[in-house]
Backbone as ProteinMPNN parsed JSONL, in Angstrom:
{"seq_chain_A": "MKNDTPHTLARIALRWMIRECFKTDTGIMFIPSGLRNLGMDPSTLYPVVLPRPPPLPASSISVRDAQEGGGQGLSFRSLFVRGVGEAAASLPGRSEGVVVTEEQHEVLDATSPIYDQLALVPAWWSLELVPVLQRRQREDDTWEVTHRVNFGRGREVPDQSLEQAMVRIHRSVKTRMEAEGEYVPKADLKDFIRSGRVFWVD", "coords_chain_A": {"N_chain_A": [[-1.229, 9.473, 13.641], [0.972, 7.86, 15.537], [4.68, 8.021, 15.87], [5.851, 5.743, 16.39], [4.142, 3.663, 15.477], [3.753, 0.288, 14.518], [2.847, -0.754, 12.182], [1.648, 0.582, 8.985], [-0.242, 1.761, 6.182], [1.256, 3.284, 4.704], [3.611, 2.147, 4.835], [3.715, 0.46, 2.877], [4.034, 2.049, 0.525], [6.538, 2.998, 0.626], [8.323, 0.504, 0.893], [7.978, -0.085, -1.842], [9.187, 1.967, -3.57], [11.501, 1.727, -2.28], [12.463, -0.823, -3.223], [12.403, -0.182, -5.947], [14.515, 1.946, -6.194], [16.796, -0.025, -5.965], [16.158, -1.684, -8.11], [16.825, 0.037, -10.641], [19.363, 0.912, -10.438], [20.178, 2.862, -8.825], [22.283, 3.76, -7.054], [22.232, 4.593, -4.453], [22.45, 4.103, -0.798], [21.621, 2.029, 1.676], [20.984, 1.346, 4.864], [21.294, -1.581, 6.299], [20.19, -2.763, 8.609], [17.958, -1.163, 8.692], [16.74, -1.55, 6.599], [15.352, -4.084, 7.291], [14.21, -3.718, 9.322], [11.859, -2.409, 8.665], [10.808, -4.728, 7.321], [12.169, -5.749, 4.913], [14.313, -7.895, 3.293], [17.584, -7.461, 2.416], [19.147, -9.203, 1.003], [17.647, -10.156, -0.843], [17.505, -7.922, -2.217], [19.928, -6.933, -3.098], [22.919, -8.138, -4.601], [21.111, -8.435, -6.493], [17.984, -7.895, -7.583], [15.713, -9.73, -6.235], [12.631, -11.621, -7.786], [9.268, -11.282, -6.127], [7.897, -13.085, -3.709], [4.489, -14.864, -4.196], [1.723, -13.073, -3.194], [0.663, -13.126, 0.317], [-2.522, -15.042, 1.204], [-5.729, -13.449, 2.284], [-8.358, -13.455, 2.797], [-9.662, -14.375, 4.992], [-9.518, -12.403, 6.761], [-10.224, -9.434, 8.562], [-9.978, -5.691, 8.596], [-10.345, -4.97, 11.165], [-8.601, -6.763, 12.759], [-6.093, -5.917, 12.398], [-6.119, -3.751, 14.146], [-6.918, -4.317, 16.58], [-6.217, -4.364, 20.215], [-4.788, -1.853, 20.303], [-2.123, -1.502, 18.435], [-0.768, -3.713, 19.427], [1.658, -6.426, 20.102], [-0.198, -8.873, 20.553], [-2.139, -8.628, 18.892], [-1.213, -8.804, 15.831], [-0.339, -11.251, 16.283], [-2.261, -12.89, 16.755], [-3.998, -12.458, 14.192], [-2.006, -13.531, 12.109], [-2.561, -16.057, 13.065], [-5.086, -16.746, 12.356], [-5.376, -16.185, 9.776], [-3.296, -15.95, 8.104], [-0.487, -17.396, 8.054], [2.315, -18.381, 9.963], [2.847, -17.655, 13.407], [3.771, -14.696, 14.633], [5.727, -13.523, 17.36], [6.872, -10.988, 18.065], [7.454, -8.023, 16.893], [9.311, -6.892, 14.174], [13.067, -5.999, 14.411], [13.391, -6.321, 17.042], [14.741, -8.081, 19.541], [14.428, -10.435, 20.333], [12.324, -13.085, 19.308], [9.989, -14.117, 16.084], [11.332, -13.711, 13.268], [9.579, -11.869, 10.971], [8.266, -12.119, 7.347], [8.694, -10.285, 4.629], [6.119, -10.491, 2.938], [4.201, -11.115, 5.014], [4.721, -8.838, 6.445], [3.347, -7.081, 4.691], [0.272, -7.921, 4.356], [-0.097, -7.126, 7.168], [0.419, -4.137, 6.976], [-1.031, -3.609, 4.894], [-3.897, -3.724, 5.74], [-4.263, -1.933, 7.957], [-5.12, 0.525, 9.839], [-6.791, 3.464, 7.702], [-5.661, 6.733, 7.408], [-6.973, 9.402, 6.958], [-6.589, 12.425, 6.569], [-8.199, 14.558, 5.87], [-10.266, 14.142, 7.159], [-9.287, 14.024, 9.699], [-8.273, 16.171, 10.178], [-9.876, 18.89, 9.896], [-9.156, 21.416, 9.095], [-7.63, 21.087, 6.624], [-9.555, 20.886, 4.699], [-9.502, 23.605, 3.721], [-7.619, 23.892, 1.763], [-8.625, 22.046, -0.312], [-10.727, 23.174, -1.427], [-9.517, 25.312, -3.061], [-8.972, 26.625, -6.281], [-6.971, 24.891, -8.192], [-4.161, 24.345, -10.843], [-4.287, 21.903, -13.157], [-3.073, 19.545, -14.798], [-3.511, 17.219, -17.955], [-3.001, 14.62, -19.739], [-3.631, 13.935, -23.24], [-5.037, 11.42, -25.627], [-3.809, 11.9, -27.879], [-1.501, 12.972, -27.323], [-1.356, 15.558, -26.862], [-1.609, 18.349, -24.315], [-4.265, 18.59, -21.773], [-5.346, 21.699, -20.02], [-6.235, 23.082, -17.121], [-8.044, 24.578, -14.798], [-9.165, 23.274, -11.507], [-11.473, 22.681, -8.625], [-10.72, 20.089, -6.129], [-12.236, 18.856, -3.686], [-11.785, 16.544, -2.247], [-12.066, 14.823, -3.897], [-11.228, 11.21, -5.094], [-8.599, 10.303, -7.044], [-8.778, 10.62, -10.474], [-8.785, 8.026, -13.088], [-8.225, 8.081, -16.189], [-10.007, 6.937, -19.3], [-11.438, 4.529, -19.031], [-13.295, 3.453, -20.466], [-12.445, 2.493, -22.654], [-11.746, -0.569, -24.477], [-9.159, -1.859, -24.574], [-7.603, -1.015, -22.346], [-5.211, -1.013, -19.783], [-4.467, -1.113, -16.289], [-2.175, -0.581, -14.054], [-1.935, -1.631, -10.362], [-0.85, -1.663, -7.221], [-0.673, -4.491, -5.542], [-1.092, -4.719, -3.035], [-3.52, -3.368, -2.832], [-5.577, -5.3, -3.602], [-5.271, -7.095, -1.622], [-6.435, -5.45, 0.565], [-8.913, -5.542, -0.488], [-9.662, -8.088, -0.737], [-9.377, -8.525, 2.202], [-11.073, -7.085, 3.637], [-13.583, -6.758, 2.032], [-15.779, -5.144, 1.85], [-14.043, -2.989, 0.909], [-13.176, -0.364, -1.169], [-11.328, 1.158, -3.634], [-10.65, 4.816, -3.276], [-9.647, 6.312, -5.731], [-11.041, 6.317, -8.812], [-11.712, 3.386, -10.104], [-13.44, 1.434, -10.991], [-14.528, 0.646, -13.551], [-12.353, -0.608, -14.518], [-11.313, -2.934, -12.766], [-13.706, -4.279, -12.526], [-14.038, -5.389, -15.11], [-11.659, -6.789, -15.187], [-9.395, -5.608, -15.823], [-6.772, -5.396, -14.926], [-3.437, -4.959, -13.891], [-1.74, -6.134, -11.409], [0.911, -5.183, -9.374], [4.239, -5.46, -8.069]], "CA_chain_A": [[-0.61, 8.438, 13.581], [1.945, 8.344, 16.109], [5.686, 7.556, 14.953], [6.163, 4.163, 16.686], [3.192, 2.609, 14.734], [4.761, -0.339, 13.714], [2.5, -0.848, 10.784], [0.702, 1.504, 7.964], [-0.523, 1.734, 4.709], [2.435, 4.399, 4.058], [4.969, 1.212, 4.62], [3.85, -0.236, 1.461], [4.59, 2.412, -0.843], [8.177, 3.125, 0.792], [9.07, -0.561, 0.488], [8.113, -0.176, -3.211], [10.225, 3.112, -3.722], [13.187, 1.389, -2.063], [12.667, -1.825, -4.436], [12.628, 0.561, -7.383], [15.663, 2.075, -6.121], [17.686, -1.163, -6.198], [15.894, -1.964, -9.479], [17.334, 1.009, -11.417], [20.898, 0.963, -9.738], [20.415, 4.565, -8.618], [23.48, 4.031, -6.063], [21.817, 5.133, -2.91], [23.179, 3.029, -0.094], [20.551, 1.822, 2.493], [21.44, 0.422, 5.916], [20.617, -3.16, 6.327], [19.197, -2.765, 9.732], [16.843, -0.113, 8.516], [15.557, -2.553, 5.664], [15.117, -5.067, 7.883], [13.13, -2.978, 10.364], [10.772, -1.945, 7.542], [10.411, -5.844, 6.96], [12.623, -6.199, 3.598], [15.467, -8.803, 3.613], [18.301, -7.012, 2.113], [19.926, -10.348, 0.174], [16.704, -10.178, -2.117], [17.364, -6.711, -3.028], [21.437, -6.711, -3.94], [23.06, -7.407, -5.474], [20.336, -8.442, -7.68], [16.536, -7.83, -7.115], [14.872, -10.923, -6.772], [11.359, -11.593, -7.771], [8.609, -11.559, -5.013], [6.776, -14.532, -3.654], [3.189, -14.551, -4.398], [1.319, -12.553, -2.166], [-0.265, -14.58, 1.207], [-4.135, -14.919, 1.461], [-6.165, -12.378, 3.314], [-9.508, -13.582, 2.814], [-10.04, -14.555, 6.154], [-8.724, -11.312, 7.573], [-10.404, -8.163, 8.611], [-9.279, -4.95, 8.656], [-10.218, -4.724, 12.403], [-7.573, -7.603, 13.201], [-5.145, -4.994, 12.659], [-6.519, -2.432, 15.171], [-7.117, -4.896, 18.287], [-4.728, -3.794, 21.108], [-3.849, -0.865, 20.154], [-0.963, -1.918, 17.859], [0.291, -4.556, 20.421], [1.896, -7.703, 19.623], [-0.936, -9.976, 20.37], [-3.028, -8.388, 17.491], [-0.545, -9.384, 14.822], [-0.05, -12.929, 16.538], [-3.914, -13.748, 16.652], [-3.857, -12.052, 12.902], [-1.379, -14.714, 11.693], [-3.079, -17.31, 13.449], [-6.389, -16.477, 12.36], [-5.429, -16.554, 8.596], [-1.843, -15.549, 7.463], [0.377, -18.31, 8.495], [3.114, -18.703, 11.232], [2.708, -16.36, 14.292], [4.883, -13.397, 14.706], [5.451, -13.411, 18.473], [7.365, -10.178, 18.142], [7.686, -6.868, 15.701], [10.883, -6.798, 13.75], [13.786, -4.888, 14.814], [13.652, -6.371, 18.438], [16.154, -8.973, 19.639], [13.537, -11.948, 20.574], [11.083, -13.849, 18.457], [10.198, -15.027, 14.876], [11.301, -13.182, 11.726], [8.377, -12.006, 10.043], [8.641, -12.115, 6.009], [8.134, -9.248, 3.76], [5.002, -10.594, 2.678], [3.558, -10.809, 6.386], [4.285, -7.468, 6.827], [2.816, -6.541, 3.385], [-0.539, -8.071, 4.807], [-0.235, -6.007, 8.154], [0.042, -2.592, 6.596], [-2.361, -3.213, 3.671], [-4.755, -4.07, 6.813], [-4.053, -1.228, 8.922], [-6.388, 1.493, 9.349], [-6.693, 4.302, 6.993], [-5.377, 7.319, 8.145], [-7.645, 10.274, 6.255], [-6.273, 13.785, 7.006], [-9.532, 15.547, 5.629], [-11.479, 13.611, 8.343], [-8.784, 14.246, 10.996], [-8.03, 17.812, 10.557], [-10.868, 19.596, 8.779], [-8.641, 22.505, 8.552], [-7.17, 20.802, 5.178], [-10.414, 21.145, 3.786], [-9.295, 24.835, 3.223], [-7.074, 23.662, 0.632], [-9.433, 21.427, -0.937], [-11.697, 24.429, -1.937], [-8.835, 26.428, -3.886], [-9.004, 26.017, -7.457], [-5.677, 24.608, -8.681], [-4.093, 23.994, -11.826], [-3.988, 20.471, -13.061], [-2.466, 19.011, -16.691], [-4.03, 15.7, -18.426], [-2.421, 14.231, -21.315], [-4.657, 13.075, -24.147], [-4.563, 10.305, -26.499], [-2.828, 12.444, -29.042], [-0.304, 13.338, -26.539], [-1.501, 16.966, -26.327], [-2.277, 18.569, -23.046], [-5.245, 19.668, -21.425], [-4.731, 22.499, -18.911], [-7.548, 23.185, -16.419], [-8.328, 24.729, -13.209], [-10.42, 22.562, -10.788], [-11.673, 22.329, -7.176], [-10.63, 18.972, -6.044], [-13.51, 18.46, -3.107], [-11.561, 15.538, -1.424], [-12.166, 13.124, -4.504], [-9.805, 10.568, -5.25], [-7.807, 10.491, -8.289], [-9.495, 9.867, -11.681], [-8.009, 7.505, -13.892], [-9.081, 8.151, -17.622], [-10.081, 5.733, -20.739], [-11.643, 3.089, -18.741], [-14.259, 2.841, -21.636], [-11.432, 1.705, -23.866], [-11.405, -2.253, -24.274], [-7.741, -2.734, -24.371], [-6.881, -0.165, -21.536], [-5.075, -1.754, -18.184], [-4.051, -0.159, -15.367], [-1.335, -0.902, -12.855], [-2.177, -1.203, -9.363], [-0.302, -2.449, -6.696], [-1.445, -6.112, -4.93], [-1.699, -4.705, -1.564], [-4.824, -2.99, -2.771], [-6.279, -6.449, -3.936], [-5.126, -7.537, -0.406], [-7.312, -5.187, 1.588], [-10.282, -5.817, -0.905], [-10.383, -9.633, -0.021], [-9.737, -8.939, 3.771], [-12.38, -6.536, 4.235], [-14.425, -7.143, 1.554], [-16.672, -3.626, 1.351], [-13.373, -1.79, 0.494], [-13.468, 0.261, -2.43], [-10.455, 2.344, -3.507], [-10.895, 6.227, -3.387], [-9.389, 6.542, -7.022], [-12.125, 5.698, -9.829], [-10.81, 2.151, -10.853], [-14.313, 0.115, -10.72], [-14.463, -0.064, -14.614], [-10.97, -1.748, -14.877], [-11.62, -3.719, -11.606], [-14.869, -5.241, -12.977], [-13.83, -6.077, -16.343], [-10.347, -7.373, -14.876], [-8.077, -5.29, -16.788], [-5.815, -5.019, -14.024], [-2.203, -5.712, -13.801], [-1.341, -6.211, -10.036], [2.377, -5.482, -9.266], [4.579, -5.767, -6.247]], "C_chain_A": [[0.822, 8.643, 14.361], [3.124, 7.689, 15.769], [5.986, 5.998, 15.267], [4.998, 3.532, 16.156], [3.739, 1.667, 14.303], [4.198, -0.911, 12.08], [1.389, -0.013, 10.264], [0.658, 1.558, 6.807], [1.128, 2.383, 4.202], [3.85, 3.315, 3.684], [4.821, 0.72, 3.085], [4.65, 0.257, 0.408], [6.256, 3.027, -0.722], [8.662, 1.803, 0.643], [9.343, -0.501, -1.014], [9.109, 0.578, -3.734], [11.822, 2.447, -3.316], [13.696, 0.344, -3.026], [13.075, -1.014, -5.416], [13.998, 1.17, -7.683], [17.14, 1.128, -6.623], [17.572, -1.406, -7.724], [16.721, -1.349, -10.908], [18.658, 1.53, -11.173], [20.95, 2.469, -9.535], [21.89, 4.943, -7.538], [23.376, 4.177, -4.982], [21.94, 4.143, -2.2], [21.885, 3.271, 1.245], [21.423, 1.268, 3.552], [20.51, -0.533, 6.448], [19.789, -3.12, 7.4], [17.864, -1.955, 9.551], [15.88, -0.888, 7.459], [14.86, -3.206, 6.353], [14.022, -4.743, 8.716], [11.709, -2.619, 9.732], [10.164, -3.672, 6.758], [10.806, -6.33, 5.497], [13.946, -6.813, 4.155], [16.311, -8.269, 2.421], [19.134, -8.192, 1.061], [18.598, -10.416, -0.867], [16.855, -8.832, -2.854], [19.185, -6.34, -3.903], [22.248, -8.121, -3.703], [22.235, -7.664, -6.941], [18.711, -8.558, -7.106], [15.773, -8.94, -7.511], [13.543, -10.733, -6.861], [10.569, -11.68, -6.471], [7.733, -12.541, -5.003], [5.376, -14.124, -3.858], [2.397, -14.017, -3.262], [0.197, -13.286, -1.076], [-1.908, -14.19, 0.927], [-4.613, -13.839, 2.429], [-7.777, -12.232, 3.249], [-10.208, -14.017, 4.056], [-9.735, -13.352, 7.248], [-9.638, -10.175, 7.398], [-10.074, -7.323, 8.784], [-9.384, -4.688, 10.29], [-9.619, -5.588, 13.121], [-6.409, -6.623, 13.457], [-4.838, -3.772, 13.452], [-6.73, -3.382, 16.528], [-5.66, -4.638, 19.033], [-4.406, -2.94, 21.23], [-2.495, -0.904, 19.436], [-0.029, -3.065, 18.468], [0.688, -5.501, 19.716], [0.913, -8.715, 19.184], [-1.82, -9.805, 19.217], [-2.612, -8.917, 16.424], [-0.391, -10.777, 15.055], [-1.48, -13.525, 16.268], [-4.315, -13.395, 14.753], [-3.581, -13.247, 11.863], [-1.851, -16.23, 11.86], [-4.379, -17.897, 12.817], [-6.543, -16.787, 10.505], [-4.281, -16.372, 7.592], [-0.905, -16.449, 7.234], [1.058, -18.598, 9.752], [2.667, -17.275, 12.33], [3.867, -15.707, 14.376], [4.575, -13.055, 16.335], [5.779, -11.846, 18.9], [7.216, -9.113, 16.863], [9.14, -7.398, 15.458], [11.679, -5.562, 14.245], [14.048, -5.364, 16.362], [14.404, -7.719, 18.43], [15.337, -10.492, 19.602], [12.567, -12.23, 19.293], [11.279, -14.271, 17.161], [10.495, -13.682, 14.336], [10.183, -13.066, 10.904], [8.909, -11.713, 8.394], [7.904, -10.631, 5.583], [6.342, -9.347, 3.548], [3.747, -10.581, 3.836], [3.543, -9.677, 6.449], [3.332, -6.77, 5.83], [0.918, -6.485, 3.709], [-0.927, -6.93, 6.076], [-0.395, -4.66, 7.841], [-0.822, -2.621, 5.646], [-3.727, -3.295, 4.587], [-4.89, -2.959, 7.982], [-5.091, -0.267, 8.704], [-5.612, 2.806, 8.822], [-6.822, 6.052, 7.78], [-5.659, 8.948, 7.318], [-7.202, 11.627, 7.023], [-7.422, 14.655, 6.942], [-10.217, 15.504, 7.027], [-10.681, 14.204, 9.967], [-8.103, 15.566, 11.299], [-8.772, 18.401, 9.479], [-10.405, 20.564, 8.35], [-8.369, 22.195, 7.314], [-7.904, 21.144, 4.141], [-10.272, 22.614, 3.012], [-8.786, 24.402, 1.636], [-7.665, 22.857, -0.369], [-10.315, 22.195, -1.649], [-11.019, 25.132, -2.759], [-8.49, 25.557, -5.132], [-7.307, 25.87, -7.541], [-5.693, 23.614, -10.269], [-3.71, 22.231, -12.173], [-3.685, 19.955, -14.807], [-3.095, 17.513, -16.682], [-3.627, 15.518, -19.692], [-3.396, 13.443, -22.039], [-4.108, 12.057, -25.047], [-3.746, 10.502, -27.617], [-1.817, 12.963, -28.704], [-0.217, 14.953, -26.567], [-1.998, 17.14, -25.137], [-3.268, 19.152, -22.696], [-5.062, 20.281, -20.003], [-5.894, 22.76, -18.43], [-7.615, 23.703, -15.121], [-9.414, 23.944, -12.475], [-10.214, 22.487, -9.322], [-11.578, 21.035, -6.908], [-11.878, 18.451, -5.294], [-13.075, 17.217, -2.411], [-11.636, 14.467, -2.545], [-10.828, 12.764, -4.894], [-9.619, 10.627, -6.889], [-8.651, 9.977, -9.421], [-8.852, 9.278, -12.65], [-8.78, 7.222, -15.109], [-8.946, 7.132, -18.592], [-10.234, 4.471, -20.051], [-12.803, 2.968, -19.787], [-13.599, 2.001, -22.437], [-11.192, 0.198, -23.684], [-9.919, -2.666, -23.91], [-7.085, -1.847, -23.299], [-6.677, -1.266, -20.287], [-4.568, -0.634, -17.484], [-3.509, -1.028, -14.279], [-1.953, -0.476, -11.47], [-1.322, -2.548, -8.479], [-1.099, -3.382, -5.685], [-1.758, -5.835, -3.814], [-2.977, -4.243, -1.55], [-5.764, -4.1, -2.779], [-6.362, -7.166, -2.241], [-6.136, -7.246, 0.556], [-8.757, -5.212, 0.936], [-10.655, -7.069, -0.266], [-10.317, -9.298, 1.536], [-10.889, -8.006, 4.19], [-13.476, -6.306, 3.431], [-15.516, -6.016, 0.631], [-15.635, -2.665, 0.691], [-13.6, -1.61, -0.57], [-12.36, 1.34, -2.347], [-11.094, 3.554, -3.684], [-10.825, 6.477, -4.823], [-10.52, 5.64, -7.686], [-11.494, 4.674, -10.472], [-12.099, 1.181, -10.886], [-14.4, -0.548, -11.97], [-13.261, -1.472, -14.388], [-11.171, -2.845, -13.721], [-12.693, -4.737, -12.04], [-14.814, -5.828, -13.854], [-12.079, -6.711, -16.271], [-9.515, -6.834, -15.71], [-7.087, -4.42, -15.802], [-4.476, -5.288, -14.04], [-1.716, -5.312, -12.145], [0.277, -6.187, -9.954], [2.813, -5.244, -7.984], [5.802, -4.563, -6.303]], "O_chain_A": [[1.68, 9.418, 13.94], [2.877, 6.59, 15.272], [6.317, 5.194, 14.396], [4.963, 2.415, 16.672], [4.512, 2.021, 13.414], [4.878, -1.328, 11.143], [0.343, 0.14, 10.895], [1.731, 1.368, 6.234], [1.907, 1.838, 3.42], [4.719, 3.435, 2.821], [5.753, 0.644, 2.285], [5.466, -0.304, -0.325], [6.977, 3.392, -1.651], [9.765, 1.881, 0.101], [10.443, -0.735, -1.515], [9.976, -0.01, -4.38], [12.907, 2.629, -3.869], [14.805, 0.353, -3.561], [14.241, -1.156, -5.783], [14.596, 1.114, -8.757], [18.107, 1.44, -7.318], [18.533, -1.369, -8.493], [17.106, -1.988, -11.888], [19.021, 2.574, -11.715], [21.779, 3.174, -10.111], [22.379, 6.054, -7.331], [24.352, 3.945, -4.268], [21.599, 3.081, -2.722], [21.403, 4.338, 1.624], [22.502, 0.758, 3.25], [19.369, -0.397, 6.889], [18.613, -3.436, 7.214], [16.86, -2.147, 10.237], [14.649, -0.874, 7.445], [13.644, -3.079, 6.208], [13.01, -5.44, 8.797], [10.646, -2.589, 10.351], [9.311, -3.748, 5.875], [10.084, -7.109, 4.875], [14.546, -6.421, 5.155], [15.845, -8.567, 1.321], [19.843, -7.623, 0.231], [18.934, -10.934, -1.931], [16.378, -8.665, -3.977], [19.443, -5.71, -4.929], [22.132, -8.926, -2.78], [22.539, -7.282, -8.071], [18.414, -9.35, -6.212], [15.291, -9.182, -8.618], [13.049, -9.829, -6.187], [11.219, -12.203, -5.566], [6.971, -12.883, -5.907], [5.121, -12.936, -3.662], [2.486, -14.701, -2.243], [-0.836, -13.855, -1.432], [-2.304, -13.113, 0.481], [-3.864, -13.41, 3.307], [-8.388, -11.207, 3.551], [-11.438, -13.976, 4.046], [-9.757, -13.533, 8.465], [-9.916, -9.84, 6.247], [-9.237, -7.611, 9.64], [-8.385, -4.133, 10.748], [-9.893, -5.473, 14.316], [-5.851, -6.532, 14.55], [-3.843, -3.048, 13.491], [-6.623, -2.771, 17.592], [-4.499, -4.687, 18.627], [-3.653, -2.728, 22.18], [-1.648, -0.2, 19.986], [1.13, -3.304, 18.125], [0.172, -5.605, 18.604], [0.892, -9.303, 18.103], [-2.226, -10.791, 18.601], [-3.444, -9.59, 15.816], [-0.307, -11.527, 14.083], [-1.685, -14.546, 15.612], [-4.954, -14.263, 14.157], [-4.375, -13.788, 11.092], [-1.649, -17.216, 11.151], [-4.699, -19.083, 12.744], [-7.478, -17.399, 9.989], [-4.393, -16.64, 6.395], [-0.375, -16.375, 6.125], [0.37, -19.077, 10.654], [2.267, -16.169, 11.966], [4.943, -16.265, 14.166], [3.54, -12.488, 16.686], [5.178, -11.356, 19.856], [6.807, -9.598, 15.808], [9.881, -8.055, 16.189], [11.213, -4.441, 14.45], [14.951, -4.762, 16.944], [14.627, -8.344, 17.393], [15.674, -11.456, 18.915], [12.24, -11.385, 18.459], [12.365, -14.742, 16.825], [10.019, -12.656, 14.823], [9.803, -13.993, 10.188], [9.957, -11.083, 8.254], [6.912, -10.079, 6.06], [5.52, -8.505, 3.909], [2.614, -10.151, 3.621], [2.434, -9.149, 6.527], [2.57, -5.897, 6.247], [0.25, -5.482, 3.461], [-1.815, -6.082, 5.987], [-1.288, -4.007, 8.381], [-1.481, -1.594, 5.48], [-4.723, -2.854, 4.015], [-5.663, -3.194, 8.91], [-5.802, -0.182, 7.703], [-4.494, 3.215, 9.136], [-7.753, 6.467, 8.471], [-4.674, 9.646, 7.08], [-7.586, 11.751, 8.186], [-7.65, 15.446, 7.857], [-10.587, 16.418, 7.763], [-11.242, 14.629, 10.978], [-7.549, 15.934, 12.335], [-8.375, 18.422, 8.314], [-10.868, 20.976, 7.287], [-8.845, 23.032, 6.547], [-7.507, 21.546, 3.047], [-10.795, 22.813, 1.916], [-9.433, 24.56, 0.601], [-7.133, 22.991, -1.471], [-10.683, 21.669, -2.699], [-11.762, 25.817, -3.462], [-8.008, 24.426, -5.207], [-6.536, 26.665, -7.003], [-6.474, 22.779, -10.727], [-2.974, 21.527, -11.483], [-4.383, 20.25, -15.777], [-3.173, 16.786, -15.691], [-3.924, 16.255, -20.632], [-3.929, 12.438, -21.568], [-2.902, 11.865, -25.201], [-3.117, 9.637, -28.226], [-1.079, 13.472, -29.548], [0.835, 15.547, -26.33], [-2.787, 16.302, -24.701], [-3.435, 20.284, -23.151], [-4.722, 19.627, -19.017], [-6.805, 22.712, -19.256], [-7.077, 22.994, -14.27], [-10.565, 24.016, -12.904], [-9.12, 22.287, -8.794], [-12.491, 20.455, -7.494], [-12.633, 17.705, -5.918], [-14.023, 16.653, -1.866], [-11.324, 13.31, -2.267], [-9.788, 13.411, -5.02], [-10.461, 10.965, -7.721], [-9.217, 8.893, -9.275], [-8.164, 10.081, -13.282], [-9.709, 6.419, -15.196], [-7.899, 6.5, -18.73], [-9.51, 3.495, -20.25], [-13.229, 1.817, -19.689], [-14.048, 0.942, -22.875], [-10.469, -0.205, -22.772], [-9.582, -3.573, -23.149], [-5.856, -1.918, -23.327], [-7.505, -2.08, -19.876], [-4.302, 0.487, -17.918], [-4.111, -1.937, -13.708], [-2.405, 0.654, -11.28], [-1.17, -3.735, -8.767], [-2.095, -2.963, -5.095], [-2.659, -6.495, -3.297], [-3.697, -4.49, -0.582], [-6.753, -4.004, -2.053], [-7.394, -7.658, -1.783], [-6.699, -8.088, 1.256], [-9.73, -4.95, 1.643], [-11.602, -7.234, 0.504], [-11.22, -9.798, 2.206], [-11.587, -8.324, 5.152], [-14.409, -5.682, 3.937], [-15.889, -5.988, -0.542], [-16.025, -1.701, 0.033], [-14.204, -2.468, -1.213], [-12.278, 2.187, -1.457], [-12.175, 3.488, -4.269], [-11.878, 6.872, -5.324], [-10.868, 4.535, -7.269], [-10.723, 4.948, -11.392], [-11.79, -0.007, -10.797], [-14.394, -1.777, -12.044], [-13.34, -2.686, -14.199], [-11.125, -3.948, -14.266], [-12.509, -5.945, -11.889], [-15.405, -6.908, -13.846], [-11.448, -7.011, -17.284], [-8.834, -7.589, -16.404], [-6.75, -3.238, -15.864], [-4.449, -6.467, -14.393], [-1.37, -4.167, -11.856], [0.901, -7.128, -10.444], [2.131, -4.924, -7.01], [6.448, -4.291, -5.291]]}, "name": "protein", "num_of_chains": 1, "seq": "MKNDTPHTLARIALRWMIRECFKTDTGIMFIPSGLRNLGMDPSTLYPVVLPRPPPLPASSISVRDAQEGGGQGLSFRSLFVRGVGEAAASLPGRSEGVVVTEEQHEVLDATSPIYDQLALVPAWWSLELVPVLQRRQREDDTWEVTHRVNFGRGREVPDQSLEQAMVRIHRSVKTRMEAEGEYVPKADLKDFIRSGRVFWVD"}
C-alpha cells in the first residue's frame, strides 16, 4: 500500500484512537488540519467530544467500488452517487471541492481493500510458525499461560457459549459486512453475531 493511498482500513482505527484521546482528556495536542485530512471535524472533538451521527447505509455498495480507478477521485464520486449520499468531487485536504464528512470517510475506509501482509509478503509466515507465549484470563480472574503457534488464525473471542456474554465491535465492521455481503471477520465472532449479542461502538 502506497503512502498516498487516500482511504484504508487503518484510518478507522486511527480515528477511533484519536477520539479516545479526547474523551480521556490526555492533553495530547493535534494539528487541526491533520484531523481534517483524516476526515475528522475538530469542533466535534474539542472542547467536548460530541456523539457521532448514525453510520451511513452501505447495503448497495460493494468493496469493488472503492477500488475502481486505482483510488482516483472518480471512483469515490461514483460510490457516493450509487449509495452513500452527496457526491464528493475531491479528496479532503485539497483546496477545491466538497467537504466529506467523517461518516462518508468511514464508508470509504471500511470498503477499502484488505492488505493481508501474510499474503503479500510470504516471508512473514516464518513468524506465524514460531510458538509464542499467550496469556488468557479465565472467568475466575486467574490466568492461563500457554505457548501456541498462531498459523495465521484470527483472534479467538472466548465465552461465546455464554448467553449473557456481549462483545464490542466497531460499527465499520458491520458496514463492510453489509456492503460486501459475503465478508466474514477473521476473528471468531460468529456466535455473537448470529445471536445478536454485539454492541456496535463508534
